[in-house]
N, C-alpha and C positions, 0 to 999 in steps of 0.2 A: 503492499500500501504506500502512494506517495508520500511525501509530507503535506500536511496540510497548506493549502494555500493563503491562509489568516495566520498563519505564523509570518512574524517580518524576518526577512532572510539574512539576519546579522550573525547567524552561527553558520559554519560548516561542518552540517551534524554529521555524523558517521550513520549508515542506515542499520542500526542495532536497536530495539528497546528492549527495556528489561521490565520484569513483571515481578521480580521479589527478589529479597536480597538476603545473605546470611553469613555475618563473620565476614569474612576476605572474597567472598563468592557474589555472584550477580547472574542471575536463571532468567533466560528468555523465555516468552508464553510457551515454546516449543521446548522448554526443558532443557534448551543450549546454557551450561557452565561456564562463564569468565572467569580468570582472577582479577580481581580489583586490584589493580596498582594504580589507580590515579586516585582513588577515593573523593572522588569528585572533587578533585584538585587539592588538596592536601586538606580536604571539610569531616569525612568520617575517621574519623579519629580511631574512634572502638569499633569499625566496620558498620554491617547492617543489622539493624533489626536487633539490637544489642540490648537485651532484658532487662538493664536499669537504667537505659535511655526511654525504653518502650511505657517499664511502669511508670516513673515520673513523667511522661507527657500523659497518659493514660489517667493517670489519679491526678494531675491539675486539670487537665480538660472537664474533668467529671466537675470542677468546681468551679474557676474561674478562666476565661479568657482572657479580658482586657479590658483596663478601668482607667487607662491613660496616667500621664503624669504630673496630673491638678492632683494625685493623692498619694499616699507612702503606698510603695510594695516592697511589703516585707522580703520578697526574695531576691528582690533588687539591692538590697539592702546588707543581705547573707551574702550573697555573689559579692557584692564590692567589698566585704568586709575579709574576705578569704584573700581575694585577689591583690587585696594590698597587706594581707599578710605576708604572703607567699613572693612579694615584689618590692620593689624600692618605692611602689607608689603610695601616695596618701590618699588618694579622690579620683573616682571613676566615673566615665558619663558612659552611659548604654547606648547604643544604635544598633541598627539592623545587616550591616557588612562593612567590609573590609574598606569599600572605598568613602563611607562614610564616616568609619573612624579617621582615618587621613584627613576627610576635610575639616573634622574635628581640631586633630591636632596642629594642623595648618592655622584656625581660627586663633587657637589659644596660644600659639607663639608669636602672632601681629598682637592679639588682646594683650599678653604680656608685657611687652614694650612700651604698647599704649598707653595703659596707666602707670605706666613708671615714669611716664613724661617725654616718651621718644618715638611718638606716631612716625616718624619717617622709617623707624626700623621694621620693614614688613618682608623683605627679602629674603628666602630661602638658598642656600646650597643643597642642590640634588647630583646624581653620579650618573653618569651614562652606563646605560642598560638597566637602569634600574625599572621597576614596574610598580607602581603606586595606588591605578584606579582608573575608573573611566568616567568619570564625572570631571567637568571641564577642569577645574582647580587641580584636582587628581594627575590628570592627562596632562597637565601644563607641567606638572614637576615631575613626571616622566620623561615628558621633553621628546617623545617619537614621533616622528615625522608621518611616519606610517600611521599611529590613531589620530594624530592630529589635522591632517587634513581634511578641509572642507567643512571645519567648523568654526572660522572666521579666525581672528589673531587669538593666542593664548593668554589666558589669564597670565597679565604681568603680574613679577615678585618671584621668577625662578632663575636662579645661576646653574645651570649644567657644568660638571666640571668631568676629568678624567678620574675613573675609576683607581683607586689605590696609589695616586701622583698627592701627597701631603702638601708642596711647595705648591700645586695648581691651585689647593681646597683655600690657602693662606693671601694669593693674588687674586682670588677671586671675591674676599671677603671686604666689606666696604663699611661706611659709618650708618649704610643701610641695612644690614645683614642683621637679621634676627633672629635665624637659627640652620642648624644644617642636619639634613634629613635623610637616613638611611635605612636599607637591610643587615641585617649582619649574617643574612646570608641571602643573597640575589639570587630568588625561585626563579620567576620569570625570564631574567637575566642568564640563565645556564647555570643555577646551581651551583655559585661562584660564595666560596667561604671568604668572609672579609678577615685577612687577617686581622689577629687580635692586636699586632701592634697599632696598625692603621686607626682602628675602635680606639684606643689610647692616646693617640694624636688628636683625633680629632675631639675629644673628650678635655685634652687639657688645652687645645687650640680655642672651644667652646668658652673654657672659663678666664683663658686668658682674656679673653675680648667683651666677654658680660653676652655671649650667644646661650640657646637653649640646645641642647643636643636630643634629635627625635628619632626614637629607630619605627620602622616598620614592620612587627613579626606578626603582619597578616597572616601569612604561610610558614612563619618557622616558630610560630609561640603555641604551647599547648602541651610539650611534651614529643613534638617533633623530630627535636635535634638529641635528645633523650635526657633534658632537660627542659622545667617546665616552661623557661623562656629561653630564647638561644643566646641573649647579653649574659647569662649564668657565665658561657664557659671560658670567655674573657675576660670577666671580673669587671666591665666596662657600665655603669648604669647609665643612662638616659634620665633627660628630662620629663620627656614624655614619650608614650609608647600606644602604637596601635595593636589591635588585635582584631580578629575574627575567624572566620572559619572551622575551624579544628574548636573552637571558643563552646559552641552550640553541637558540635556532631553531626551537623546535618538539619538543626534548625538553625533558620537565621539568628544570628546572632554578632556584633559585632561591639567596640569597646576602647575610649583610649582614657590610658592611665596617666597623672602626673604625679609629680611633687606637688605638697601645697604652694611652694614657694610660685612653680610656672603653671599652677591654677590659678593664681591670684584675680585674676580680672574675671574668669568665668564667671559672674555675679547673676541672680534671678533677670532670666528675660535674653540675658546673650546665647543662647544656645538653645536647640531642643529636637525632639522627636516625638512624633505620635504614638508609632508603635516602641519606640526604646524601651529596651527594658521592663517589656510586657510579662503577666507572670506564666503564660504557656514558656515564654522564651526561656526565664528564669529558672525553671524547675530544671530545664534540660540542662542548661549550662552547669546549674548546682550539681548534679546528678555528672558531669562530666567531670567535674574536679573532686566528686567522691572518690572516680576511680582513678583516675589521672594524678594527682595531685597526691602519689603517695610513694615512699621510697621504691616500696617494689617494685610499684607498674613502672617508674623509671631507669631503674635501674635494670629489668628487665626488657627495655625497650634498648638500650646501652648495648645491654649483651647480644640482643636480636642483630643488629646494626653493625657491630662488630665481625658479626660470625657472617653477616650477609656482605660486606663489603669483601673481608676475604676471599668471600666465593667469586665474589664479582673481576677481583684483581686476577684471580687464577684464568677465569674467560680472558679476559684483556691480554694475558700474557699469550693464550692458545689462539686468539682471534684478533692479534695484534694489527692486520691489515682490515678489520672493521671497528675494533675497540679503540679509539686514542687515549682516553683516560677516563677512570675514575674518579668522581669528585661526590663531595656535598658532609653531612653531619647529620650522624642521626641518621634516622629513616625518612632523611630529605636528601636522595641521591639522585648524580647525574650521569649519564655514561655520554661522553663528546665523544660523534662518531668521526669515522672518516664518508662514508658514504652519508648521503642523505638522513636524516635523522627521521626524515618522515617516511622514509623507505622500511626502518629500523620499527619503527610505531607500526607500520602496516603487517610487516611479518610476525612482529607479536600477537597481533589481533586475531592471526589466524592461527597463531596455538592457543588461543584461547587465551589470551593474557591482555589485559587493557591497560596502558600507559599514556601518557601526553609527552607532546616535545616542549623545548623551551629553545630559548634563544643562543647565540653560540653553538648552534649546530646539537644540541644537548637532549637524550633522553632523559624525560625525570623519571623514576622509580616514587613511590607516595603510597607505599601501601598503609594499611589500619596499623594503628602501631599494635595491637594483639595477635599477629600473626604468628604465626609457629613454624615447625621445621618442615610438616608438609606443603605450607604454601612455598618458605625459600624454596623448597626441591624441585618443585613446580614451576618455580620461576627463572631457576637455574637452568635446567634442562631446557624450558623455553627459553630463554634468549641465546643458549648455544646452539638450539639447532637453527632459530632466525638468524645466526653470526656465519653458521655452516653454509647457509642460502645464498645468505650476502656475498660473504667470500668467492664463492663458486660463479655467482653472477658475475663480480668484477671480474674475477679468472677470463673467462667466456669475454668481456666485452674488450678484454689486454689483448686475446688473441687475437680475435676482430681487427 
């Protein structure tokens, strides 16, 4: 059956539809089973139909769905307390998506300087290859011409510099610079782990120049890297941080967190969200925290990631004409390919394994954090066979 003509064609959708999911597996109506190493693009941290999430949603749905932020929402207060206790932050604002979280973070950084009597400090330094969302300000922060074309002039106030070059960052700082925005792990940009020394240098620069440091952890947060937040690996804390994706485990939840100092300008009426922090979303997000935010769970993610990365390294050695590099942190992994990444995505789908691509010719591997030996073995075998076929195809082209 063709895709409905009433769906706006903004996605190049694969001709696959799923009827149900269980753990790391998705099933079509015909009963075909696929290993899901896309996880809704790093969203389904606990896989599909996790009993704790189903229970939380069912129980809350029978009580109360939505009341608006005109009234207190106990679930939101509970989740805010937990996120702050587990992080650098003092305050949280709940929204519905990653791009909303980034918009809020941008507004907060600008407002911080405005209430300090320096409204001219509104510019934010961002990095080439980053991705921060699809709203106009988030697209302007991303700075990718492919995404910006046709939507008029970019939102003013963003200065892009080369990733990893601290001297370039220093040169970009002006009296109008308010903040620096970076992903500790650049997911869409090719699963590039930002060197910890570079993050430390950015922190020092912000401290020296009175700027705020913003981390975009929309993709890397909530256990994906083996820590609750990716910044923990570096020991560098931001002033503001954006979260989404895994925070709701599949239910739309976003948030931006901040220190009390960074958030001091965000008073009543300065920001809002009709659906943000609603009881349904908060019930699910609290259930996510119940499972993910434990030493045992995060230790298991680290151990699983280490074993998986070792096996991927062995595949790279065996298929060096196909895999150029294995990169990533925790279970946010990428294979930088020699042939086009899209070809590998197609080959893996033929093996009943679902993966997304990323920039820098990378295939992302984003399994649910609950995967075990069965799923790892299936994935390694599928990647092995896909590499073998791609290598044979490359050899035939070379011979011709």
